[in-house]
PyMOL commands that place a pseudoatom at each C-alpha (Angstrom):
pseudoatom trace, name=CA, resn=MET, resi=1, chain=A, elem=C, hetatm=0, pos=[-0.035, 0.027, 0.232]
pseudoatom trace, name=CA, resn=ARG, resi=2, chain=A, elem=C, hetatm=0, pos=[2.866, 2.440, 0.925]
pseudoatom trace, name=CA, resn=LYS, resi=3, chain=A, elem=C, hetatm=0, pos=[4.563, 1.675, -2.355]
pseudoatom trace, name=CA, resn=LEU, resi=4, chain=A, elem=C, hetatm=0, pos=[1.379, 2.498, -4.288]
pseudoatom trace, name=CA, resn=ILE, resi=5, chain=A, elem=C, hetatm=0, pos=[0.944, 5.988, -2.419]
pseudoatom trace, name=CA, resn=LYS, resi=6, chain=A, elem=C, hetatm=0, pos=[4.582, 6.446, -3.128]
pseudoatom trace, name=CA, resn=TYR, resi=7, chain=A, elem=C, hetatm=0, pos=[3.859, 5.606, -6.858]
pseudoatom trace, name=CA, resn=MET, resi=8, chain=A, elem=C, hetatm=0, pos=[1.058, 7.971, -6.911]
pseudoatom trace, name=CA, resn=LEU, resi=9, chain=A, elem=C, hetatm=0, pos=[2.355, 10.896, -5.319]
pseudoatom trace, name=CA, resn=ILE, resi=10, chain=A, elem=C, hetatm=0, pos=[5.437, 10.858, -7.933]
pseudoatom trace, name=CA, resn=VAL, resi=11, chain=A, elem=C, hetatm=0, pos=[3.591, 10.679, -10.680]
pseudoatom trace, name=CA, resn=PHE, resi=12, chain=A, elem=C, hetatm=0, pos=[0.716, 13.595, -9.117]
pseudoatom trace, name=CA, resn=PHE, resi=13, chain=A, elem=C, hetatm=0, pos=[4.038, 16.105, -8.460]
pseudoatom trace, name=CA, resn=THR, resi=14, chain=A, elem=C, hetatm=0, pos=[5.457, 15.317, -12.079]
pseudoatom trace, name=CA, resn=LEU, resi=15, chain=A, elem=C, hetatm=0, pos=[1.913, 15.826, -14.021]
pseudoatom trace, name=CA, resn=MET, resi=16, chain=A, elem=C, hetatm=0, pos=[1.307, 18.945, -11.787]
pseudoatom trace, name=CA, resn=GLN, resi=17, chain=A, elem=C, hetatm=0, pos=[5.420, 20.319, -12.565]
pseudoatom trace, name=CA, resn=THR, resi=18, chain=A, elem=C, hetatm=0, pos=[4.867, 19.283, -16.267]
pseudoatom trace, name=CA, resn=LEU, resi=19, chain=A, elem=C, hetatm=0, pos=[1.584, 21.557, -16.618]
pseudoatom trace, name=CA, resn=LEU, resi=20, chain=A, elem=C, hetatm=0, pos=[2.583, 24.462, -14.402]
pseudoatom trace, name=CA, resn=PHE, resi=21, chain=A, elem=C, hetatm=0, pos=[6.108, 24.630, -15.666]
pseudoatom trace, name=CA, resn=ALA, resi=22, chain=A, elem=C, hetatm=0, pos=[5.552, 23.589, -18.928]
pseudoatom trace, name=CA, resn=GLN, resi=23, chain=A, elem=C, hetatm=0, pos=[8.829, 24.988, -21.501]
pseudoatom trace, name=CA, resn=THR, resi=24, chain=A, elem=C, hetatm=0, pos=[9.927, 24.370, -24.667]
pseudoatom trace, name=CA, resn=THR, resi=25, chain=A, elem=C, hetatm=0, pos=[12.960, 22.234, -24.828]
pseudoatom trace, name=CA, resn=ALA, resi=26, chain=A, elem=C, hetatm=0, pos=[15.110, 20.350, -27.391]
pseudoatom trace, name=CA, resn=VAL, resi=27, chain=A, elem=C, hetatm=0, pos=[15.302, 17.526, -24.984]
pseudoatom trace, name=CA, resn=SER, resi=28, chain=A, elem=C, hetatm=0, pos=[12.319, 15.004, -24.253]
pseudoatom trace, name=CA, resn=ALA, resi=29, chain=A, elem=C, hetatm=0, pos=[12.271, 11.936, -22.417]
pseudoatom trace, name=CA, resn=ASN, resi=30, chain=A, elem=C, hetatm=0, pos=[9.908, 8.818, -22.477]
pseudoatom trace, name=CA, resn=PRO, resi=31, chain=A, elem=C, hetatm=0, pos=[7.971, 7.531, -20.781]
pseudoatom trace, name=CA, resn=ASN, resi=32, chain=A, elem=C, hetatm=0, pos=[8.548, 9.697, -18.051]
pseudoatom trace, name=CA, resn=PRO, resi=33, chain=A, elem=C, hetatm=0, pos=[7.869, 8.731, -15.194]
pseudoatom trace, name=CA, resn=PHE, resi=34, chain=A, elem=C, hetatm=0, pos=[9.581, 5.369, -15.643]
pseudoatom trace, name=CA, resn=LYS, resi=35, chain=A, elem=C, hetatm=0, pos=[10.173, 2.433, -13.556]
pseudoatom trace, name=CA, resn=VAL, resi=36, chain=A, elem=C, hetatm=0, pos=[13.010, 0.551, -12.917]
pseudoatom trace, name=CA, resn=GLY, resi=37, chain=A, elem=C, hetatm=0, pos=[13.899, -2.641, -11.374]
pseudoatom trace, name=CA, resn=GLY, resi=38, chain=A, elem=C, hetatm=0, pos=[12.555, -5.979, -11.451]
pseudoatom trace, name=CA, resn=THR, resi=39, chain=A, elem=C, hetatm=0, pos=[11.799, -6.280, -15.059]
pseudoatom trace, name=CA, resn=SER, resi=40, chain=A, elem=C, hetatm=0, pos=[13.351, -3.433, -16.133]
pseudoatom trace, name=CA, resn=THR, resi=41, chain=A, elem=C, hetatm=0, pos=[12.612, -0.750, -18.557]
pseudoatom trace, name=CA, resn=TYR, resi=42, chain=A, elem=C, hetatm=0, pos=[14.300, 2.340, -19.871]
pseudoatom trace, name=CA, resn=THR, resi=43, chain=A, elem=C, hetatm=0, pos=[13.601, 5.934, -20.753]
pseudoatom trace, name=CA, resn=THR, resi=44, chain=A, elem=C, hetatm=0, pos=[14.243, 6.861, -24.218]
pseudoatom trace, name=CA, resn=ILE, resi=45, chain=A, elem=C, hetatm=0, pos=[16.058, 10.602, -24.545]
pseudoatom trace, name=CA, resn=LEU, resi=46, chain=A, elem=C, hetatm=0, pos=[15.903, 12.077, -27.450]
pseudoatom trace, name=CA, resn=VAL, resi=47, chain=A, elem=C, hetatm=0, pos=[17.701, 15.684, -28.071]
pseudoatom trace, name=CA, resn=ARG, resi=48, chain=A, elem=C, hetatm=0, pos=[16.384, 17.170, -31.273]
pseudoatom trace, name=CA, resn=GLY, resi=49, chain=A, elem=C, hetatm=0, pos=[19.097, 18.414, -33.557]
pseudoatom trace, name=CA, resn=ASN, resi=50, chain=A, elem=C, hetatm=0, pos=[19.611, 21.282, -35.912]
pseudoatom trace, name=CA, resn=THR, resi=51, chain=A, elem=C, hetatm=0, pos=[20.375, 19.715, -39.466]
pseudoatom trace, name=CA, resn=SER, resi=52, chain=A, elem=C, hetatm=0, pos=[22.010, 22.977, -40.374]
pseudoatom trace, name=CA, resn=GLU, resi=53, chain=A, elem=C, hetatm=0, pos=[24.551, 22.460, -37.862]
pseudoatom trace, name=CA, resn=ALA, resi=54, chain=A, elem=C, hetatm=0, pos=[26.581, 19.953, -36.887]
pseudoatom trace, name=CA, resn=MET, resi=55, chain=A, elem=C, hetatm=0, pos=[26.730, 19.015, -33.092]
pseudoatom trace, name=CA, resn=SER, resi=56, chain=A, elem=C, hetatm=0, pos=[28.041, 16.890, -30.336]
pseudoatom trace, name=CA, resn=VAL, resi=57, chain=A, elem=C, hetatm=0, pos=[25.945, 15.851, -27.602]
pseudoatom trace, name=CA, resn=LYS, resi=58, chain=A, elem=C, hetatm=0, pos=[26.853, 15.363, -23.789]
pseudoatom trace, name=CA, resn=ILE, resi=59, chain=A, elem=C, hetatm=0, pos=[23.729, 13.909, -21.278]
pseudoatom trace, name=CA, resn=GLN, resi=60, chain=A, elem=C, hetatm=0, pos=[23.990, 14.581, -17.193]
pseudoatom trace, name=CA, resn=ILE, resi=61, chain=A, elem=C, hetatm=0, pos=[21.582, 13.206, -15.133]
pseudoatom trace, name=CA, resn=TYR, resi=62, chain=A, elem=C, hetatm=0, pos=[21.803, 14.806, -11.265]
pseudoatom trace, name=CA, resn=ASP, resi=63, chain=A, elem=C, hetatm=0, pos=[19.992, 13.776, -8.208]
pseudoatom trace, name=CA, resn=LEU, resi=64, chain=A, elem=C, hetatm=0, pos=[18.400, 16.472, -6.826]
pseudoatom trace, name=CA, resn=LEU, resi=65, chain=A, elem=C, hetatm=0, pos=[21.129, 17.076, -3.786]
pseudoatom trace, name=CA, resn=GLY, resi=66, chain=A, elem=C, hetatm=0, pos=[23.478, 17.859, -7.281]
pseudoatom trace, name=CA, resn=LYS, resi=67, chain=A, elem=C, hetatm=0, pos=[25.449, 14.525, -7.151]
pseudoatom trace, name=CA, resn=LEU, resi=68, chain=A, elem=C, hetatm=0, pos=[26.162, 13.281, -10.576]
pseudoatom trace, name=CA, resn=VAL, resi=69, chain=A, elem=C, hetatm=0, pos=[24.256, 10.019, -11.175]
pseudoatom trace, name=CA, resn=TRP, resi=70, chain=A, elem=C, hetatm=0, pos=[24.610, 9.063, -14.967]
pseudoatom trace, name=CA, resn=SER, resi=71, chain=A, elem=C, hetatm=0, pos=[26.373, 10.706, -17.908]
pseudoatom trace, name=CA, resn=LYS, resi=72, chain=A, elem=C, hetatm=0, pos=[27.144, 10.184, -21.641]
pseudoatom trace, name=CA, resn=GLU, resi=73, chain=A, elem=C, hetatm=0, pos=[28.602, 12.019, -24.379]
pseudoatom trace, name=CA, resn=ARG, resi=74, chain=A, elem=C, hetatm=0, pos=[28.733, 11.331, -28.206]
pseudoatom trace, name=CA, resn=ILE, resi=75, chain=A, elem=C, hetatm=0, pos=[31.645, 13.480, -29.539]
pseudoatom trace, name=CA, resn=GLU, resi=76, chain=A, elem=C, hetatm=0, pos=[31.243, 12.592, -33.229]
pseudoatom trace, name=CA, resn=TYR, resi=77, chain=A, elem=C, hetatm=0, pos=[29.512, 15.511, -34.922]
pseudoatom trace, name=CA, resn=LEU, resi=78, chain=A, elem=C, hetatm=0, pos=[25.909, 15.023, -35.489]
pseudoatom trace, name=CA, resn=THR, resi=79, chain=A, elem=C, hetatm=0, pos=[23.316, 16.647, -37.537]
pseudoatom trace, name=CA, resn=SER, resi=80, chain=A, elem=C, hetatm=0, pos=[20.368, 14.889, -36.817]
pseudoatom trace, name=CA, resn=ASP, resi=81, chain=A, elem=C, hetatm=0, pos=[18.312, 14.139, -33.732]
pseudoatom trace, name=CA, resn=TYR, resi=82, chain=A, elem=C, hetatm=0, pos=[20.254, 11.988, -30.830]
pseudoatom trace, name=CA, resn=SER, resi=83, chain=A, elem=C, hetatm=0, pos=[18.757, 9.567, -28.650]
pseudoatom trace, name=CA, resn=GLU, resi=84, chain=A, elem=C, hetatm=0, pos=[20.013, 7.069, -25.738]
pseudoatom trace, name=CA, resn=ASN, resi=85, chain=A, elem=C, hetatm=0, pos=[18.431, 4.813, -23.625]
pseudoatom trace, name=CA, resn=TRP, resi=86, chain=A, elem=C, hetatm=0, pos=[18.859, 5.101, -19.837]
pseudoatom trace, name=CA, resn=ASP, resi=87, chain=A, elem=C, hetatm=0, pos=[18.248, 2.524, -17.813]
pseudoatom trace, name=CA, resn=GLY, resi=88, chain=A, elem=C, hetatm=0, pos=[17.638, 3.922, -14.367]
pseudoatom trace, name=CA, resn=LYS, resi=89, chain=A, elem=C, hetatm=0, pos=[21.344, 2.463, -12.961]
pseudoatom trace, name=CA, resn=ASN, resi=90, chain=A, elem=C, hetatm=0, pos=[23.713, 4.626, -11.685]
pseudoatom trace, name=CA, resn=SER, resi=91, chain=A, elem=C, hetatm=0, pos=[27.292, 4.859, -12.895]
pseudoatom trace, name=CA, resn=LYS, resi=92, chain=A, elem=C, hetatm=0, pos=[28.107, 2.000, -11.071]
pseudoatom trace, name=CA, resn=GLY, resi=93, chain=A, elem=C, hetatm=0, pos=[25.237, -0.234, -12.534]
pseudoatom trace, name=CA, resn=ILE, resi=94, chain=A, elem=C, hetatm=0, pos=[23.195, -0.088, -9.617]
pseudoatom trace, name=CA, resn=TYR, resi=95, chain=A, elem=C, hetatm=0, pos=[19.734, 1.180, -9.646]
pseudoatom trace, name=CA, resn=VAL, resi=96, chain=A, elem=C, hetatm=0, pos=[18.886, 4.843, -8.612]
pseudoatom trace, name=CA, resn=ARG, resi=97, chain=A, elem=C, hetatm=0, pos=[16.577, 5.286, -6.103]
pseudoatom trace, name=CA, resn=SER, resi=98, chain=A, elem=C, hetatm=0, pos=[12.934, 6.286, -6.625]
pseudoatom trace, name=CA, resn=GLY, resi=99, chain=A, elem=C, hetatm=0, pos=[12.510, 10.361, -6.845]
pseudoatom trace, name=CA, resn=VAL, resi=100, chain=A, elem=C, hetatm=0, pos=[13.539, 12.804, -8.798]
pseudoatom trace, name=CA, resn=TYR, resi=101, chain=A, elem=C, hetatm=0, pos=[16.208, 13.376, -10.890]
pseudoatom trace, name=CA, resn=VAL, resi=102, chain=A, elem=C, hetatm=0, pos=[17.415, 16.680, -13.251]
pseudoatom trace, name=CA, resn=LEU, resi=103, chain=A, elem=C, hetatm=0, pos=[18.756, 15.593, -16.715]
pseudoatom trace, name=CA, resn=PHE, resi=104, chain=A, elem=C, hetatm=0, pos=[20.863, 18.291, -18.220]
pseudoatom trace, name=CA, resn=ALA, resi=105, chain=A, elem=C, hetatm=0, pos=[21.663, 17.779, -22.632]
pseudoatom trace, name=CA, resn=THR, resi=106, chain=A, elem=C, hetatm=0, pos=[24.417, 19.655, -23.793]
pseudoatom trace, name=CA, resn=LYS, resi=107, chain=A, elem=C, hetatm=0, pos=[24.592, 20.264, -27.499]
pseudoatom trace, name=CA, resn=ILE, resi=108, chain=A, elem=C, hetatm=0, pos=[27.922, 21.675, -28.544]
pseudoatom trace, name=CA, resn=PHE, resi=109, chain=A, elem=C, hetatm=0, pos=[28.354, 23.257, -32.166]
pseudoatom trace, name=CA, resn=GLN, resi=110, chain=A, elem=C, hetatm=0, pos=[30.918, 23.048, -34.532]
pseudoatom trace, name=CA, resn=GLY, resi=111, chain=A, elem=C, hetatm=0, pos=[32.446, 26.096, -34.964]
pseudoatom trace, name=CA, resn=ASP, resi=112, chain=A, elem=C, hetatm=0, pos=[32.142, 29.609, -33.234]
pseudoatom trace, name=CA, resn=ARG, resi=113, chain=A, elem=C, hetatm=0, pos=[28.464, 29.152, -31.893]
pseudoatom trace, name=CA, resn=GLY, resi=114, chain=A, elem=C, hetatm=0, pos=[29.586, 27.614, -28.780]
pseudoatom trace, name=CA, resn=PHE, resi=115, chain=A, elem=C, hetatm=0, pos=[26.981, 25.568, -26.805]
pseudoatom trace, name=CA, resn=GLU, resi=116, chain=A, elem=C, hetatm=0, pos=[23.106, 25.279, -26.030]
pseudoatom trace, name=CA, resn=ARG, resi=117, chain=A, elem=C, hetatm=0, pos=[22.135, 23.366, -22.704]
pseudoatom trace, name=CA, resn=ASP, resi=118, chain=A, elem=C, hetatm=0, pos=[18.765, 22.304, -21.684]
pseudoatom trace, name=CA, resn=LYS, resi=119, chain=A, elem=C, hetatm=0, pos=[17.054, 20.540, -18.910]
pseudoatom trace, name=CA, resn=ILE, resi=120, chain=A, elem=C, hetatm=0, pos=[14.200, 18.401, -17.862]
pseudoatom trace, name=CA, resn=ARG, resi=121, chain=A, elem=C, hetatm=0, pos=[12.900, 16.812, -14.849]
pseudoatom trace, name=CA, resn=LEU, resi=122, chain=A, elem=C, hetatm=0, pos=[12.473, 12.891, -14.837]
pseudoatom trace, name=CA, resn=ALA, resi=123, chain=A, elem=C, hetatm=0, pos=[10.996, 10.912, -12.265]
pseudoatom trace, name=CA, resn=VAL, resi=124, chain=A, elem=C, hetatm=0, pos=[11.951, 7.277, -11.589]
pseudoatom trace, name=CA, resn=ILE, resi=125, chain=A, elem=C, hetatm=0, pos=[10.068, 4.645, -9.812]
pseudoatom trace, name=CA, resn=ARG, resi=126, chain=A, elem=C, hetatm=0, pos=[12.020, 1.629, -8.425]
pseudoatom trace, name=CA, resn=VAL, resi=127, chain=A, elem=C, hetatm=0, pos=[10.000, -1.353, -8.010]
pseudoatom trace, name=CA, resn=ASN, resi=128, chain=A, elem=C, hetatm=0, pos=[11.927, -3.576, -5.962]
for i in range(1, 128): cmd.bond("trace and resi %d" % i, "trace and resi %d" % (i + 1))
show_as sticks, trace
zoom trace
C-alpha cells in the first residue's frame, strides 16, 4: 500500500510540474515517469538536432542534491536528432532510488556558435 501511495504521489507531482512549469525544450524523455528494477525498463532520451549545424551531445543526470548519477557523451558531430536509452542505473551499474532527477543535455556546436544547454525533470519509480 505504501508503494502504491508513493508511486501515485510521484506521478501526481511530476504531472503537476509538467502542466504548471511547461517549457519548450529541445530534449525529452519518454516514458516519464518510468519504472526501474524487477523487469527493468528504460526511458529514451531524445535530443533534437538542427540539420543545418553539426553538434556533439553530452547528457548528464543529477539527483536533487546535485550529485552526478549518470552521464553519456557523444563526441562525433551529428546533424540530426540523437537518442540514448537510460535504464535507471547509476555509473556504477546500481539502480537509482525512486525520486525526481534532473537531466541536462548540452549540445556543443562545431564552429563559433558555442553550446546550448536544456534541462528536464525525470521521475523514477523503483519497483524492488
